[in-house]
N, C-alpha and C positions, 0 to 999 in steps of 0.2 A: 365472099371477101374476106382476107386474113386479117386476124386481130391485129392492132398495133401494137408490137412489144414494148415500145416506150411509154405508152399511155399509162400515166398515173405517176410518172417519175418526174422529179423535178430538173431543173437546166442543170444543176450541177451533177446529179446521177447520169442525163444524159451525156454531158461533157467527160464524165470520167469513164463512162461505157464506149464512147466514142474512140477514146485515146487506147484505150485497152483493145478495141477492134482494131484500129489502124497498126499497133503495134504487132498483132496475130495476122495482119494483111488482110483482114475481112471488112467488109461493109457491115455499118451499125446493124443491119436487119440480121445478115447473115451470122453475125457474133450473137446475137440476142437468140435466133435460133438454135446454135450450137450451145451456148449456154444452158436452154431451157431442157434440150436434148441430155445434156451431161446430167444436169441436176436430176431429171427423172429416172436416168439409169441409176444413180447413187441412189435415191430413194427404193429403186426395185432391190438393189444389191442388200440394202440394210435391213430389207424386209425379213423376220424369223424364219426360220426353217419349220415346216408343216410339223404338226407334233406326231411322234412315231406312231404306227399302226398297231391296233390291237391284235393279240397273237389269234390264231385260230383255235377252233373248237379241240383238236388233236394235239396242238402243241400246249393249250393251257391244261388240258387233261394230264399230258405226260408230265408238265411241272407239278401238279398236284399230287400226282403219283410218286412223284421223287421226292417230294415234300418241299420244293423250293417257293410254293406259294402259300 
């Protein structure tokens, strides 16, 4: 059984979201699912990039020999 997307919302919030869903041409349930999916995508896109990889042994030795490190 799916979780109710409007659980915990006040009547005013439900009415507001229902109007937005109607304006987008969707049902309230589809609108809430779409909104949640977009929020997850935005969160994933906002994740920081992974740290740069450490240079390999040869690369570090070459940098040291050149006096770069």
